[in-house]
C-alpha positions as a printed NumPy array, in Angstrom:
array([[ 82.496, -21.704,  11.627],
       [ 82.84 , -20.17 ,   8.205],
       [ 79.435, -18.522,   6.666],
       [ 78.412, -19.722,   3.13 ],
       [ 76.473, -17.038,   1.539],
       [ 75.887, -19.016,  -1.577],
       [ 74.592, -21.896,   0.305],
       [ 72.188, -19.829,   2.218],
       [ 70.982, -18.101,  -1.075],
       [ 70.407, -21.556,  -2.616],
       [ 68.455, -22.82 ,   0.353],
       [ 66.12 , -19.769,   0.094],
       [ 65.586, -20.51 ,  -3.497],
       [ 64.677, -24.041,  -2.768],
       [ 62.124, -22.796,  -0.084],
       [ 60.511, -20.479,  -2.429],
       [ 60.258, -22.93 ,  -5.288],
       [ 58.88 , -25.688,  -2.961],
       [ 55.207, -26.306,  -3.748],
       [ 52.873, -25.273,  -1.   ],
       [ 49.705, -27.339,  -0.206],
       [ 46.565, -25.293,  -0.502],
       [ 44.779, -24.631,   2.652],
       [ 41.456, -26.33 ,   2.81 ],
       [ 38.459, -24.679,   3.959],
       [ 38.117, -24.382,   7.668],
       [ 35.629, -26.721,   9.176],
       [ 34.614, -24.181,  11.673],
       [ 33.749, -21.647,   9.027],
       [ 31.199, -24.066,   7.244],
       [ 29.586, -25.095,  10.612],
       [ 29.15 , -21.395,  11.542],
       [ 27.531, -20.543,   8.195],
       [ 25.185, -23.646,   8.391],
       [ 24.26 , -22.509,  11.954],
       [ 23.594, -19.015,  10.678],
       [ 21.493, -20.206,   7.819],
       [ 19.42 , -22.487,  10.088],
       [ 18.906, -19.715,  12.604],
       [ 17.725, -17.455,   9.791],
       [ 15.24 , -19.996,   8.497],
       [ 13.96 , -20.419,  12.171],
       [ 13.367, -16.641,  12.487],
       [ 11.482, -16.84 ,   9.009],
       [  9.452, -19.852,   9.877],
       [  6.73 , -17.916,  11.865],
       [  6.182, -15.254,   8.952],
       [  6.281, -18.075,   6.339],
       [  3.635, -20.205,   8.283],
       [  1.445, -17.099,   8.681],
       [  1.595, -16.22 ,   4.992],
       [  0.859, -19.878,   4.039],
       [ -2.247, -20.058,   6.393],
       [ -3.82 , -16.563,   5.859],
       [ -2.483, -15.596,   2.529],
       [ -1.407, -18.5  ,   0.097],
       [ -4.019, -21.114,   1.017],
       [ -6.842, -18.554,   0.755],
       [ -5.631, -17.504,  -2.581],
       [ -5.466, -21.142,  -3.734],
       [ -8.947, -21.839,  -2.606],
       [-10.173, -18.694,  -4.434],
       [ -8.718, -20.218,  -7.621],
       [-10.294, -23.622,  -6.763],
       [-13.687, -22.11 ,  -6.138],
       [-13.407, -19.924,  -9.331],
       [-12.708, -22.983, -11.633],
       [-15.119, -25.404,  -9.952],
       [-18.985, -25.232, -10.248],
       [-20.664, -25.898,  -6.852],
       [-23.565, -28.247,  -7.049],
       [-27.081, -27.155,  -6.046],
       [-27.259, -30.252,  -3.699],
       [-24.541, -31.046,  -1.153],
       [-24.553, -34.707,  -1.879],
       [-22.812, -34.046,  -5.329],
       [-19.315, -33.123,  -5.705],
       [-18.088, -29.96 ,  -7.393],
       [-17.461, -30.034, -11.154],
       [-14.409, -28.664, -12.696],
       [-15.156, -26.125, -15.38 ],
       [-11.776, -24.422, -16.029],
       [-11.408, -20.718, -16.662],
       [-14.675, -20.227, -18.338],
       [-16.502, -19.745, -15.125],
       [-13.701, -17.138, -13.969],
       [-14.183, -15.345, -17.349],
       [-18.007, -15.155, -16.92 ],
       [-17.325, -13.556, -13.472],
       [-14.966, -10.98 , -14.758],
       [-17.193, -10.017, -17.685],
       [-20.4  ,  -9.798, -15.539],
       [-22.393,  -6.842, -14.942],
       [-21.437,  -6.902, -11.069],
       [-17.741,  -6.632, -11.79 ],
       [-18.187,  -3.788, -14.262],
       [-20.398,  -1.762, -11.854],
       [-18.059,  -2.498,  -8.84 ],
       [-15.055,  -1.576, -10.866],
       [-16.587,   1.748, -12.075],
       [-17.487,   2.546,  -8.45 ],
       [-14.173,   1.649,  -7.151],
       [-12.466,   3.827,  -9.786],
       [-14.696,   6.65 ,  -8.733],
       [-13.894,   6.296,  -5.068],
       [-10.233,   6.214,  -6.136],
       [-10.401,   9.492,  -8.027],
       [-12.21 ,  11.237,  -5.231],
       [ -9.733,  10.068,  -2.353],
       [ -6.264,   9.733,  -3.756],
       [ -5.553,  13.16 ,  -5.406],
       [ -7.437,  15.   ,  -2.655],
       [ -5.651,  13.052,   0.116],
       [ -2.215,  13.655,  -1.392],
       [ -2.818,  17.51 ,  -1.907],
       [ -4.304,  17.947,   1.479],
       [ -1.645,  16.038,   3.22 ],
       [  1.193,  17.943,   1.337],
       [ -0.469,  21.39 ,   2.121],
       [ -0.735,  20.553,   5.869],
       [  2.786,  19.157,   6.13 ],
       [  4.192,  22.445,   4.349],
       [  2.21 ,  24.603,   6.641],
       [  3.443,  22.757,   9.81 ],
       [  6.904,  22.533,   8.581],
       [  7.975,  25.741,  10.444],
       [ 10.242,  26.692,  13.138],
       [  7.551,  28.48 ,  15.317],
       [  6.726,  28.267,  18.961],
       [  3.769,  25.799,  19.585],
       [  4.015,  24.176,  16.081],
       [  4.263,  20.855,  17.789],
       [  0.586,  21.209,  18.858],
       [ -0.65 ,  21.688,  15.298],
       [  1.682,  18.823,  14.13 ],
       [ -0.074,  16.531,  16.852],
       [ -3.463,  17.864,  15.725],
       [ -2.891,  17.193,  12.078],
       [ -1.575,  13.784,  12.686],
       [ -4.204,  12.6  ,  15.092],
       [ -6.336,  10.879,  12.532],
       [ -3.643,   8.168,  12.204],
       [ -4.844,   6.733,  15.217],
       [ -8.531,   6.723,  14.086],
       [ -9.984,   3.56 ,  12.755],
       [-12.26 ,   3.484,   9.628],
       [-15.348,   2.688,  11.782],
       [-14.675,   5.632,  14.014],
       [-14.213,   8.103,  11.167],
       [-17.288,   6.851,   9.38 ],
       [-19.404,   7.2  ,  12.628],
       [-18.061,  10.848,  13.096],
       [-19.022,  11.686,   9.504],
       [-22.404,  10.016,   9.843],
       [-23.133,  12.199,  13.073],
       [-22.152,  15.341,  11.   ],
       [-23.893,  14.868,   7.736],
       [-26.704,  12.457,   8.25 ],
       [-29.908,  14.157,   6.742],
       [-32.021,  13.047,   9.72 ],
       [-30.089,  13.097,  12.767],
       [-26.83 ,  14.932,  11.912],
       [-25.54 ,  18.29 ,  12.877],
       [-25.625,  19.585,   9.249],
       [-29.046,  18.375,   8.307],
       [-29.088,  20.785,   5.259],
       [-26.449,  18.946,   3.565],
       [-27.909,  16.232,   1.451],
       [-24.88 ,  14.15 ,   0.772],
       [-26.41 ,  11.186,   2.284],
       [-29.853,  11.585,   1.033],
       [-31.618,   8.745,  -0.533],
       [-32.778,  11.007,  -3.34 ],
       [-29.159,  12.051,  -4.187],
       [-27.101,   9.195,  -5.369],
       [-24.478,  11.212,  -7.054],
       [-23.26 ,  12.896,  -3.931],
       [-23.228,   9.909,  -1.58 ],
       [-19.981,   8.576,  -3.048],
       [-18.388,  11.998,  -2.547],
       [-19.484,  11.95 ,   1.092],
       [-18.025,   8.463,   1.768],
       [-14.875,   9.545,   0.177],
       [-14.436,  12.502,   2.447],
       [-14.614,  10.328,   5.548],
       [-11.861,   8.127,   3.906],
       [ -9.811,  11.187,   3.087],
       [-10.066,  12.562,   6.693],
       [ -9.147,   9.055,   8.104],
       [ -6.032,   8.764,   5.929],
       [ -4.856,  12.344,   6.268],
       [ -2.834,  11.583,   9.425],
       [ -0.792,   9.031,   7.66 ],
       [ -0.204,  11.248,   4.709],
       [  0.665,  14.163,   6.779],
       [  3.273,  12.239,   8.919],
       [  5.016,  10.814,   5.881],
       [  5.232,  13.954,   3.99 ],
       [  6.318,  15.867,   7.069],
       [  9.19 ,  13.413,   7.556],
       [ 10.257,  13.82 ,   4.004],
       [ 10.351,  17.57 ,   4.419],
       [ 12.34 ,  17.453,   7.534],
       [ 14.929,  15.374,   5.63 ],
       [ 15.475,  18.067,   2.879],
       [ 18.723,  19.986,   3.34 ],
       [ 18.389,  23.513,   4.087],
       [ 21.352,  24.387,   1.987],
       [ 19.41 ,  23.317,  -1.033],
       [ 16.601,  25.858,  -0.227],
       [ 19.289,  28.636,   0.667],
       [ 21.012,  27.986,  -2.499],
       [ 17.732,  28.225,  -4.517],
       [ 16.698,  31.552,  -2.645],
       [ 20.049,  33.056,  -3.677],
       [ 19.403,  32.102,  -7.148],
       [ 16.223,  34.097,  -7.347],
       [ 13.69 ,  31.169,  -6.909],
       [ 10.439,  32.302,  -5.299],
       [  8.444,  30.053,  -2.709],
       [  6.361,  28.37 ,  -5.387],
       [  9.077,  27.823,  -7.742],
       [ 11.439,  26.563,  -5.029],
       [  8.689,  24.231,  -3.83 ],
       [  8.1  ,  22.679,  -7.268],
       [ 11.688,  22.659,  -8.454],
       [ 13.546,  21.664,  -5.237],
       [ 11.264,  20.299,  -2.551],
       [  8.964,  18.005,  -4.691],
       [ 11.67 ,  16.116,  -6.436],
       [ 13.413,  15.514,  -3.046],
       [ 10.116,  14.326,  -1.506],
       [  9.031,  12.357,  -4.468],
       [  9.89 ,   8.831,  -2.834],
       [  7.491,   9.583,  -0.16 ],
       [  4.579,  10.703,  -2.557],
       [  5.071,   7.679,  -4.63 ],
       [  4.767,   5.491,  -1.508],
       [  1.664,   7.428,  -0.64 ],
       [  0.123,   7.276,  -3.973],
       [  0.587,   3.335,  -4.041],
       [ -0.843,   2.945,  -0.453],
       [ -3.821,   5.227,  -0.973],
       [ -4.717,   3.55 ,  -4.312],
       [ -4.684,   0.136,  -2.345],
       [ -6.714,   1.55 ,   0.357],
       [ -9.295,   2.935,  -2.027],
       [ -9.773,  -0.344,  -3.855],
       [-10.147,  -2.099,  -0.436],
       [-12.891,   0.239,   0.678],
       [-15.711,  -1.428,   2.527],
       [-16.385,  -0.418,   6.259],
       [-16.984,   3.245,   5.51 ],
       [-19.548,   2.269,   2.768],
       [-21.235,  -0.132,   4.972],
       [-21.622,   2.261,   8.029],
       [-22.487,   5.42 ,   5.923],
       [-24.588,   4.282,   2.899],
       [-25.127,   0.536,   3.076],
       [-24.104,   0.425,  -0.513],
       [-27.061,   2.78 ,  -1.497],
       [-28.727,   4.904,  -2.723],
       [-29.64 ,   2.657,  -5.565],
       [-26.482,   0.886,  -5.317],
       [-24.392,   3.902,  -6.118],
       [-21.64 ,   3.419,  -3.595],
       [-21.42 ,  -0.468,  -4.068],
       [-17.622,  -0.751,  -4.885],
       [-16.022,  -3.891,  -5.931],
       [-15.082,  -5.084,  -2.598],
       [-18.581,  -4.3  ,  -1.069],
       [-20.118,  -6.516,  -3.755],
       [-17.807,  -9.201,  -2.734],
       [-18.198,  -8.978,   0.995],
       [-21.934,  -7.982,   1.254],
       [-23.821, -11.222,   1.579],
       [-27.086,  -9.672,   0.554],
       [-25.638,  -8.628,  -2.791],
       [-24.045, -11.652,  -4.266],
       [-24.686, -15.13 ,  -2.686],
       [-23.017, -17.279,  -5.2  ],
       [-19.709, -18.469,  -4.084],
       [-18.378, -19.073,  -7.552],
       [-19.156, -15.377,  -8.515],
       [-17.47 , -13.933,  -5.36 ],
       [-14.223, -16.028,  -5.952],
       [-14.025, -14.921,  -9.493],
       [-14.649, -11.212,  -8.348],
       [-12.05 , -11.653,  -5.609],
       [ -9.47 , -12.824,  -8.165],
       [-10.229, -10.02 , -10.391],
       [ -9.826,  -7.453,  -7.565],
       [ -6.532,  -9.109,  -6.522],
       [ -5.03 ,  -9.089,  -9.958],
       [ -6.436,  -5.498, -10.587],
       [ -4.861,  -4.204,  -7.36 ],
       [ -1.433,  -5.728,  -8.186],
       [ -1.732,  -4.351, -11.776],
       [ -2.516,  -0.869, -10.746],
       [  0.197,  -0.82 ,  -8.056],
       [  2.86 ,  -2.086, -10.672],
       [  1.728,   0.514, -13.38 ],
       [  1.668,   3.199, -10.968],
       [  5.195,   2.335,  -9.631],
       [  6.54 ,   1.88 , -13.201],
       [  5.359,   5.207, -14.429],
       [  5.826,   7.333, -11.376],
       [  9.208,   5.949, -10.472],
       [ 10.66 ,   7.488, -13.56 ],
       [  9.902,  10.941, -12.081],
       [ 11.156,  10.045,  -8.633],
       [ 14.512,  11.447,  -7.341],
       [ 16.354,   9.263,  -4.842],
       [ 19.171,  11.361,  -3.234],
       [ 22.422,   9.781,  -2.251]])
């Protein structure tokens, strides 16, 4: 049989020119994506329910109590008063005093806690025999609760039954030093967390960078501030935000050590909200709680915005 090259070429051209029907989406892929989405929502459901019950609903009730005036007699319904009652709570003397004491507590705890954590982490970041023992000791307070740390400091510096009775930090006649004593217990309790985070960040710093800086003539101090600090700045930013939030939420150590005294000098904003002997009005408590919530978020946002500009994220 004779071959016809021209006929074969024409057939190939017809095949190429023939329109091809677009392939539709596979039904199996759509079903798999739907199944994966349903599985993801199923895994998220417990977290969403937990947040709805213990976070979103209480926040909604706070706004409801802050905008409704509670009647003196239970047989009458609450009265909606708008945001005027909330504004009265945020401009009250209790809010101003609590905010001042919370700011003082924050100024005592955050810088001191960061500096001590960095110093201990740098001291323990050595290749020495037995250094793991010191790392364990320095990080041991991470397993200590606020109540335990407060009881330990109460045993040490209580002017009546403490081991250091000459220290008058918790004396009823010295209101200025009481806040400092409470702050020390909080610094000691958070020191383990600060130490662990900073030590982990130091261990992630490449040794080649320190060796290159050493060859360039950098001394230990200059090498630390010019090389090490920029590389561990994400960890420092994280710790700064966490310690600020802890400071604004301080309550247990104040209740155990001073009970808000002497003369109300250690009554932070959260202590005023939580202490039933201080404020009994539910409307005022709700307003102060909303103020603390907004203040905490605002401080964390501003702190993250300002500090993140100086944070170095390595590749």
